[in-house]
N, C-alpha and C positions, 0 to 999 in steps of 0.2 A: 493093271498099271495105274498108279495114282496120277493126279494131275500134274502135268509137267510144268506149267507156269505157276510160279510163286508170286509173291508180292512185288517182285522186281525182275521179271523175266524168268529164264530157265537157267538154273545153276546146278552145279555138281562137280565132282572130281573129274577133271579133264582126262579123257581117254579111258574112263571107267564108266561113270555116270553120263557124262557129256562127250559123246564120241563124234568122230568125223561124219559117220553115217547119220547120226541124229541131227547134227548141225546142217548137213546138206538137205535132209528131208524136211526139216522145219523151215528152211529157207525157200524151198520150192512150194511148200504149203502156204507160207506167208504171201508169196507172190500171187498164187491162185486166189487166196481169200481176199486180199486186198483188191484184186481186180474185180472179183465178184461184188465187193462192197461199194463199187463205183469210184474207187480211189483213182483208178487210171482212166483217162478220158480219151480213148481213142488213139493214143500215141504209144510208142514203145516206152514202157515205164523205166524210170531211173531210180537207182538206189545208191545212197551214200553208206559206205562201210568203213568202220574204224575199229580200233582195239587198243587195249592197254598193253604193256610190254611183256606180259607173261609168255614164257616160251611156248606154252600150248596154244596161245592166240595165233601163232603162225600157221599151224596146220588147220586150226578151226576156221580161220580167216579164209584159207583156201577152199575149204569145204563150203562155207557160206557163199563165197563169190561164185564157185562152180554151180551151186544150186540155183542162185538167182539168174545167172547168165543162161543156164539150161532152160529156164522157165521164160526166157525172152526178155529179161530185165537187163538194161545197160547199167553197169556198175562203175561208180566213182570210188576208187580206194584212197582214202585220206591218211592211212597209216596210223601211227600211234598218236592219239589225241584224246582228250578227256571226253567222258560221256556227254556233258553239256555242249561240247564243240560239235560233236556228231549231230546232236539235236538241232543246234543253231544252223549248221550247214545244210541239214535236210530241209529246213524252212527257207533259208536264204537262197539256195540253189533251185528251189522249186521242185525238188525231188519228190518222188512218190512215197518212198519209204526210207528209213535209215535203219542200220543194224550196228550195234555196239557189242563188241566181245570183251567182256570184263566181268569179274566177280567182286568188284568194288573193294571193300576192306577185308574180304576173305583171304585166307593164306594162299600162297603161290599154287599149290596143287590144284586148287579150284579154278573154274572159269565159268562164264555165263554168256547167254545170248539175250539181248534186249532189242526189241523192235520198236521203232517209231513210225507214226503215220505221217501223212502229208502235213507240212507245217512244223514238224519236229515234236509232235505230241505223242505221249505214251498211248498205247492201245487200250481201248476199253475192255473190260472182262470178256464181253460177249465176242469180240474179235479174237482175243487170245483162245478162248474155248473153240471157236470155229477153226483156227489154225491147227489146234491140237486134234480136232476131229478129223479134219482133212488129212493130217499127217498119218493118223492111226489107220484111216480108210486105205490109204495107198501103201502103208507099211504091211498091211495084211493081204495085199495082192492086186488091188485095183490099179490099173496102168495110169500114169500121167498123161495128159495131153501135151505132147513135146513139140515145140516149133523146130523147124529145120531151115537150112539155108541162111538167107538173110534175116530170118525171124529170131535167130538166137541172139542173146544179149552180147554186147561188146564190153570189154573191161579196160579201163585205163586209170593210171595213177593221177590223183588230183592233189599235187603238192601245194597248190595255192591256198588250201584250206587252212594251213597254219597261220599265214599272215592275215587271212580274211577274218579268222576268229579273233586274233589278237587286236586287230584294228577295230573290230566291233566292241571289244572290252574297253579299249581306250576311248572310243567315241562316246560311250554312255556315262563315263565318269563325270561327276559334277565339278571336280576340281582336281589339280594335279597333286602329287605326292612329294614334291620337292622338299628336301630337308629332313625327310624321315629315313631312318635306318631300320630295315625290316629283315628278319630271318624267315626263310621259307623252307619248310620240310615237305619235300615232294613225294615221300613214301616210296621212292624208287618206282614211281608210277607213271600214269599217263600224262601228268602235267609237268614232268621234269624239264621240258623245254618251254612250254607255253607260259606257265606261271612266272618264272624268272624274267622272261622277256617282256611280259605285260607290265609287271611292276617296274621294271627298269625304264621301259618307254614312258611310263607315267611319272618318272622323275625320282623314284626312291633309290636309295642305296641298298642293294640287295646282297644278302648273304644266303647261300643255299646249303642245305644238308639233305641227305636222302635223294640226291638228284643224279645218281649214276645207275640207272636201271640196266640190268644184264639178263633179264628174263627170268631170274631165279630169286631175286631179293626183294620183290614187291611186298610192301607192308611188313618187312622183316625187322621188327624191333623199332620201327620208325613210323612217322605219319600220325594221323589224327587218332589212332588207337594206342599210340605209345608216345606220350608227350614229354617224357623225361629228357630226351635228347634236345628238343627244341627249347625246353625250359633252360637247360644248362647253356645252350648257345646263345640265347637272348641275354643272359646274364654275362656270359664271357665277352661278348661283343658290345655290351652297353647299348643294345638295340632299343628302339622305341616300342616295338611289338614283334610278335612272331605269328605266322600263319601256318598251320599244318593241315595238309590235305589227306584224303584217303586214296586208295589205289587208282580209282578212276576220276577223282577230283570233282565229284558231284556234291561234296560237302567240305567244310572246313571247321576247325576249332581254332582258337586264338590263345595267345599268351601275352599278358601285359609286360611292361618294362621291369616289373618286380619278380617276373617268373611265375605269376599266378595264372591258372587256367581261366579262360573266358569261354563258357560253353555256348551252345546254340541258342538257349533262352536269353542269355545276356546280350548275344549278338543281335537277336531279334529286337530286344528292348532298345538298344542303341540305334539300330536302323529305323525302327518305328518312329522314334522321335525326330530323326533326320528327315524322313519322308514327310511327316506331318509339318515340320518347319518349312519344307519346300512345297507344301500344299499338294503332295502327291500320295498321301496315305488315304486312298479312296474309302469313303464311308467311315473314316476315322476308325478302322478296324484292322486288327492283325489276326492271323489264323495260326493256332498252335494244335497240339494234341492233348489227350487226356493225361499224357505223361509229363506235360509241361510243369516245371517247378511252381509250387504255389507262390513263391517269391515273385515270379514273373507275372502271375495273375494279379497279385496285390499291387505291384508296380504299375501295371497298365491301368488298374482302377484308380490309383492315385493320380495318374497323369491324364485321366479322362479318356483313355483309348479302350475301345471295346475289344474283348478277346473272345474269339470263337474257337471252340475246341472240338477236334474230330477224333476218330479212332487213330491208333498208332500206325504210322506209315505215311511217307511223304506223298504217296498217291492220293490219299484221302484228303491231305491238306490242299493238294493241287485241285482235286475235284471241287472242294468247297470254294476255293478262290475263283475258279473258272465259272462256276455256277452263279456266284453272287457278285463277281466283279471286284474282288478285293486285290490289292497290290502286293501284299507282303504276308508270307507265312513260312512256317518251318517247324523243325523239331530240335529238341535238346541235343541230339547227336551232331547237329551242324548242317543238316539239309536245310538250306534257306532258299526260298523261291521268291525272286523279285520279278513279278510277272510282266512288268513293262519291258523287260530286257531279256528274259529267258523263259523257256517252256518247261524247264526242270530245275532241280537244284543245281547251283553252279558255285563250286568252292572257290574258284579264282575270282569270279565276279564278286561274291560275298566278301572275300578278303580285301579286294580293291575298294569296295564301298566302305568297309569298316575303316581301312586306312585313310580314305578320303575324308571321313568324318573327323578322324584324329587331326589331320592336316588343316582342315577348314576351321575347326574350333580352337586349335592350339592347346587342347586339353589332352592329357594322357588317356590311354585306353582304360587304365585303372579307374580313373575318375569317371569317365563316361559310362563304364559298365557298372558303377556303383549305383546307378539309377534303380537297380534291383538287388535285393539281398537274397542270395541263393540259400533257401532253407534246407537243412539237413534231410537227406532222403535215403531211406533204407529199403532195399528190395530183397525178398526172400522167395525163392522158387520151391514150392512144395510139390514133390514128385510122387508119382504112383497114386494119384487120387482121381475121382470121377469128376472131371472138369465140367461135365454137362449139368451138374446140380448146383453150381454156384449160385444161380438166381433163385432156385427153389428151396434151398435149405433154410429152415426157420432158425436153427441153432446158429448158423453163420450170419444170418440177417441181424439177430439179436446182438451177437458179438460185435459186429460192425457198427451198429447204432451206438453201443456202449463206448466203443473206441472213439467214434466221432464226437460224442458228447464230452468225453475226457479231454480230447485235443482242442475242442472249441474252434474259434476262428483262426487260430494260429497253427492249425495242422490239418492233415487230410489223409484219408484212407482210400486206396483203390485196389480192388481185386480184379485180376484179368486171367481168365482161362486161356492157355495157349491154344493156338489154332492148329498145331501139328503134333502135340505130344500130351500125355497125361500129366500136365503140370498146371498148377494155379499160382500166379504171381501175386504176392502180397507186397504192396508198396505203401509205406507210410512216411509222411512228412511231418516234421514238428520243429519248434523253435530250438529244441535241444536235441542233439544226436543220441544221447543216452535214453531220452524219453521215446524217441522214434524207434530205437532198437527194441525197447521193452514192449511197446505196443505191437510192433511187427512180429516179435516172437510169440506173444500171446495169441495173436490172430492165426499165425501159422500153425500153432498147436490145435486151434479149433478147426482149421481147414482139414488137418490130418484126421482128427476124430470124427468130423461131420461128413467128410467125403471119402475117407479111406476105405 
């Protein structure tokens, strides 16, 4: 069996890959491993458990709760809430761990399990490996050490979590949103109640779409992966801006009043300038990834802000931020981490902060996001090649060097081997889209001939 944990927890098709048995076993293993790691300090441990609205989340939540309680963990069920809300409540309530059931932007048949450690932080790779190892050990026959009597965990609903999280969001806003008309696309997901409530309490006039989850329609033609609906709604309602979440609302993308997309890089650029103005951009640095648009890098250089780039994945962004004490980081996809107020990407918080900047400056989002010019970016996936030879191929190195020389300072080349399949991703940025396509196509042909 391959590694269960991916870059963002355990995911798969619910009731096929991700079964009730697997959810229960992983939850028991997580309780045992975290206790061994010293997370629990002599008291009966407490877990916060939340989920997105997927139909499969109902039985998977039951399995997770049963596993935790059977391992002696008291469980606070917070119901349908965004991933960052579960992370926040895990820290705010002093819980020993948190569990979120969601597959984020994936289609409805998928689901996932994500664990948070004390404080609401994602688990390190070593702890995930240990959980998986303990799960495998007991799956093959080793008995669990099971408490009995008063030692078993107790389960109760924690309905206060909704208001507690919304109050936190409002408390950290630098200013109100009075006078703004905002369209929110909730992807029929976990933020369908939270996000509209938070924006309304902050003073905005709120119009919602994709806010009627029925367990089957999450991410279905709406949300941050399908922006056509919110673009049309912003224009139809004459709104100042739109905010689109994914299924678990750990990210957001935006739309300006003209119906133009504002991606994660542009959001980071706007927030970086806002934090610097407030003297809260620690070390005058923002963290992105190697996939950050070259236009973002050039904008930060022009503004005198340092950009640190990590591997692709918000967990790597977060690791760099925590290690070096940076305040802001994120990805082009809309995962934005504001570390003073959240331990993970938080789409509702990001959207609120972006709207607060519009309200505070009196400038449109279109004007604010124009701080960076998004350069055309072409991505080609070259399949059925030996991705392990990307770094060692002389033919490929020569082709890349020639392409970089041709593009000069107004373009960029990036080759990324996939971590899970025989694919090499060829990404080219240039000032002109046709030039980017031409260079990317030539490089893709070289990858095929050199690595095929």
